[in-house]
C-alpha positions in Angstrom: -20.9 -79.4 -29.7 -17.3 -77.3 -28.7 -16.2 -78.6 -25.4 -14.5 -75.5 -23.2 -10.8 -76.0 -22.0 -10.1 -76.3 -18.3 -7.4 -75.1 -16.7 -6.2 -76.3 -13.2 -5.8 -72.6 -12.4 -9.4 -71.8 -12.5 -10.1 -75.2 -10.5 -7.7 -74.1 -8.0 -8.9 -71.1 -7.6 -13.0 -72.3 -7.7 -11.6 -74.7 -4.7 -10.1 -71.4 -3.1 -13.8 -69.3 -3.1 -15.2 -72.7 -1.5 -13.4 -72.8 1.3 -13.2 -69.6 2.1 -17.0 -69.4 1.8 -17.3 -72.5 4.4 -14.7 -70.6 7.0 -16.7 -67.9 6.7 -20.3 -69.7 7.3 -18.6 -71.5 10.3 -17.1 -68.4 11.6 -14.1 -69.9 12.4 -10.7 -68.8 12.3 -7.5 -70.2 10.6 -6.2 -71.9 13.9 -9.4 -73.2 15.0 -10.0 -74.9 11.8 -6.1 -76.4 11.5 -7.1 -78.0 15.0 -10.2 -79.2 14.2 -9.2 -80.5 10.4 -5.7 -81.7 11.8 -4.8 -79.8 8.4 -1.6 -77.5 9.1 -2.4 -73.6 9.4 -0.3 -72.9 6.3 -1.9 -75.4 4.3 -5.2 -74.3 5.1 -4.6 -70.4 4.3 -2.6 -71.5 0.8 -5.5 -73.3 0.1 -8.0 -70.7 0.2 -5.7 -68.4 -1.5 -5.5 -70.6 -4.8 -1.5 -70.5 -4.2 -0.7 -74.0 -4.1 -2.8 -77.2 -6.1 -3.7 -79.0 -2.1 -3.7 -82.5 -1.8 -7.1 -84.6 -2.0 -6.5 -85.7 1.6 -6.2 -82.2 2.8 -9.4 -81.6 1.0 -11.1 -84.6 2.5 -10.1 -83.8 5.9 -11.3 -80.3 5.7 -15.0 -81.1 4.4 -15.1 -83.6 7.1 -14.4 -80.9 9.9 -17.1 -79.0 7.8 -19.7 -82.0 8.1 -20.3 -81.6 4.1 -23.0 -84.2 2.4 -20.3 -86.9 0.6 -21.6 -85.7 -2.8 -20.0 -82.0 -2.2 -17.2 -83.3 -0.8 -16.7 -85.4 -3.9 -17.2 -82.4 -5.7 -14.3 -80.8 -4.0 -12.0 -83.5 -4.0 -12.6 -83.7 -7.6 -11.5 -80.1 -7.9 -8.3 -80.6 -5.8 -7.3 -83.8 -8.1 -8.2 -81.5 -11.5 -6.2 -78.8 -9.9 -2.7 -80.5 -9.6 -3.4 -81.2 -13.0 -0.3 -79.5 -15.3 -1.1 -76.9 -17.9 1.1 -76.5 -20.9 2.5 -73.7 -18.9 3.8 -75.3 -16.2 5.5 -78.1 -18.4 9.2 -78.1 -18.4 10.3 -75.9 -21.2 7.6 -73.2 -21.0 9.8 -70.4 -19.9 6.9 -68.8 -18.4 8.0 -66.6 -15.0 6.4 -68.3 -12.0 4.4 -65.0 -11.6 3.0 -65.0 -14.9 1.7 -68.7 -14.7 -1.5 -67.6 -13.2 -2.4 -65.0 -15.4 -1.1 -67.7 -18.2 -3.7 -70.3 -16.8 -6.4 -68.2 -16.1 -6.7 -66.8 -19.7 -6.6 -70.6 -20.9 -10.5 -70.8 -19.7 -11.5 -67.4 -19.8 -14.5 -67.1 -22.3 -14.1 -63.5 -22.4 -11.1 -61.4 -21.8 -11.1 -57.2 -22.4 -7.8 -55.4 -22.5 -6.6 -51.9 -22.5 -3.0 -51.4 -22.9 -1.4 -48.1 -22.9 2.1 -48.2 -24.5 2.7 -52.1 -26.7 0.6 -54.3 -28.4 -1.2 -56.6 -26.4 1.0 -59.6 -26.6 -1.9 -61.9 -27.7 -1.6 -60.1 -31.1 1.9 -59.4 -31.7 4.0 -60.8 -34.1 7.0 -62.6 -33.8 9.3 -60.0 -34.5 7.9 -57.4 -32.7 8.3 -59.7 -29.8 11.6 -60.5 -30.6 12.1 -56.7 -30.8 11.0 -56.1 -27.5 13.1 -58.6 -26.1 16.3 -57.4 -27.4 15.9 -54.5 -25.4 14.7 -55.5 -22.1 17.4 -55.0 -19.9 17.0 -57.9 -17.6 17.1 -60.2 -20.3 20.8 -59.8 -21.9 22.1 -62.7 -19.9 19.1 -65.2 -21.4 20.7 -67.5 -24.0 18.5 -67.3 -27.7 17.8 -71.2 -27.1 15.5 -69.3 -23.9 14.4 -66.3 -25.9 13.6 -68.8 -28.7 11.2 -70.8 -26.4 9.2 -67.5 -24.7 8.7 -67.2 -28.3 7.3 -70.6 -28.6 4.7 -69.8 -25.5 3.9 -66.4 -26.7 2.9 -68.4 -30.2 1.1 -70.9 -28.1 -1.1 -68.4 -26.2 -2.2 -67.1 -29.9 -3.1 -70.3 -31.3 -6.4 -70.3 -28.6 -7.8 -67.0 -30.9 -7.6 -69.4 -34.0 -9.2 -72.5 -32.5 -13.2 -73.3 -32.0 -13.1 -72.2 -28.7 -11.6 -68.7 -29.0 -12.2 -66.4 -26.3 -13.9 -63.5 -26.9 -11.5 -60.6 -27.2 -11.8 -56.9 -27.0 -9.2 -54.9 -27.1 -8.3 -51.2 -26.6 -5.3 -49.4 -27.8 -3.9 -46.6 -26.8 -3.1 -44.5 -30.0 0.6 -44.5 -28.9 1.1 -48.4 -29.0 0.3 -48.4 -32.9 2.3 -45.4 -33.3 5.5 -46.7 -31.2 7.8 -47.6 -33.6 9.1 -50.9 -32.6 12.1 -53.0 -34.4 12.0 -50.8 -37.0 9.8 -50.3 -40.4 8.9 -53.4 -41.8 8.3 -55.0 -38.0 5.6 -52.4 -37.3 4.0 -52.4 -40.5 3.7 -56.1 -40.5 2.6 -55.7 -36.8 0.0 -53.5 -37.9 -1.1 -55.6 -40.8 -1.5 -58.1 -37.8 -4.1 -56.4 -36.4 -5.7 -55.4 -39.4 -5.8 -59.2 -39.8 -7.0 -60.4 -36.6 -10.0 -57.9 -36.8 -11.7 -60.2 -39.5 -12.7 -63.3 -36.9 -15.9 -61.9 -35.1 -14.5 -63.2 -31.6 -12.1 -60.2 -32.1 -12.9 -56.5 -31.7 -10.5 -53.8 -31.6 -10.1 -49.9 -30.8 -8.1 -47.1 -30.7 -7.9 -44.4 -28.1 -6.8 -41.4 -30.5 -4.5 -38.7 -28.8 -7.7 -36.0 -29.4 -9.7 -38.0 -26.5 -7.0 -35.7 -24.3 -7.3 -37.2 -20.3 -9.1 -40.6 -20.2 -9.8 -42.5 -16.9 -6.7 -45.5 -17.2 -4.2 -43.0 -18.0 -2.6 -45.0 -14.7 -2.1 -47.7 -16.6 -2.4 -51.1 -18.9 -5.2 -53.3 -17.3 -7.5 -56.8 -18.1 -10.6 -58.0 -17.2 -11.2 -61.9 -17.8 -14.6 -63.5 -17.7 -15.3 -67.4 -17.2 -17.6 -69.6 -18.8 -19.1 -70.9 -15.3 -21.1 -68.5 -13.0 -19.2 -69.8 -10.3 -16.0 -68.8 -11.3 -16.2 -65.1 -10.6 -14.4 -62.5 -12.8 -10.7 -60.7 -12.3 -9.0 -57.3 -12.8 -5.3 -58.3 -13.8 -2.8 -55.8 -13.2 1.2 -56.6 -14.6 4.4 -54.4 -13.5 7.4 -54.8 -14.1 8.5 -57.8 -12.0 5.0 -59.4 -11.3 1.3 -58.6 -10.9 -1.8 -58.0 -8.9 -4.9 -60.2 -9.1 -7.9 -58.1 -8.2 -11.5 -60.1 -7.1 -13.8 -58.0 -4.7 -16.9 -56.8 -6.2 -15.9 -53.4 -5.6 -13.1 -53.4 -7.6 -14.3 -55.1 -10.9 -17.3 -53.2 -10.2 -14.9 -50.1 -10.9 -13.0 -51.9 -13.7 -15.2 -52.0 -15.7 -16.9 -48.8 -15.7 -13.5 -47.4 -16.5 -13.2 -49.8 -19.6 -16.8 -48.9 -20.6 -15.3 -44.7 -20.5 -12.7 -46.0 -22.6 -14.8 -47.9 -25.1 -17.3 -44.8 -25.2 -14.0 -42.8 -25.6 -12.2 -44.7 -28.4 -12.8 -44.9 -31.8 -15.5 -47.1 -33.4 -14.0 -50.6 -34.9 -14.2 -49.4 -38.1 -12.7 -46.6 -37.8 -9.8 -48.0 -35.8 -9.2 -49.9 -39.0 -9.2 -46.5 -40.8 -6.6 -45.2 -38.7 -3.9 -48.2 -38.9 -4.3 -48.3 -42.3 -3.0 -44.5 -42.6 -0.2 -45.2 -40.0 1.2 -47.9 -42.5 0.3 -45.5 -45.6 2.6 -42.5 -43.6 5.1 -45.4 -43.0 5.4 -46.1 -46.2 6.2 -42.1 -47.0 8.8 -42.5 -44.7 10.2 -44.8 -46.3 10.1 -43.0 -49.8 9.8 -45.4 -53.3 12.1 -48.2 -54.0 15.2 -47.5 -55.5 
C-alpha cells in the first residue's frame, strides 16, 4: 500500500481548524484566550489563521487552557511539530513566491484537484518551453537573472513529478478553448504543448475537457479557479483563486458548494474527454497546415 504524502501546510491548517473550534466552544474571545493561556494575542490569532508554524510550547499552553486530555493535547502538539517541518518548496533556492507557497503545500497532499483555466494551459500540464515563453513576456520578471528563471522551471518540474508517482492525485482539468488555441511561444512550442496534453490524458488519474466557444456564456466567465480535496476527512476542501500578485483561499462551506456547482456546470457544458482530445488533434493539424510543407 502506498503511503500518502504529508504536508506541513496541511498540518498547520488542520491545527488551526481545531483551535478555532476549541475557542468557539469555550465562547471566548482572543483576549480572553491570550490572558488565560499566557500566549500573546497575535500568536493565538496567527495559529487560528494558519499563517505561521506555531511553537509546540504555545500549543501546549493552549491545550492546558482548554483543559484537553493528555492524548488530545499530544495529538495537537504532534501537528505543531509536523507543521514546523519544511517542505521542499520552502527550502532555499525554491524560487516560489511567498504567497504561492501555501498553494504548493496544499497541492502536495491533495488527493483530488479540480481545475478550470480560462486563458492558459494550467501549470501542472505545461511544457518547459511553454512556461519559459510565459516568463519571457511577464513585465514583472525582466530584471530576474537567467539562473532565477531556471529555478522557477525546476520548481514547476518538481510539482509535475507527482503526476507520475504512485501517490498521484486525481486531476480533472477543464480548459477554455482559448487556452488551447492561444499561440504561446510559437507554433512548434504550442504543438509540443498540445501533444503533451494528449499524452497526459493517457493515465487514469488525469481527465481533460475542453470548454468550446460554442458553449457560449457559462458560469465561470469571471475567471479560473481550483478546488483541492484531501484524503483525510478532517481536512476540508478548499477553493483557490489566484490574481496577479497574490491569491485567495475560500474555506467556508457555502463557498465550496457554490464553486462545486459551478464546476459541475462546466463539466456538463464541456466536451467529453474523448471529444476534447479530438479537438486538440484538430488544432495541431491546423497548425501544421498553416506552416505548410517543409522546404
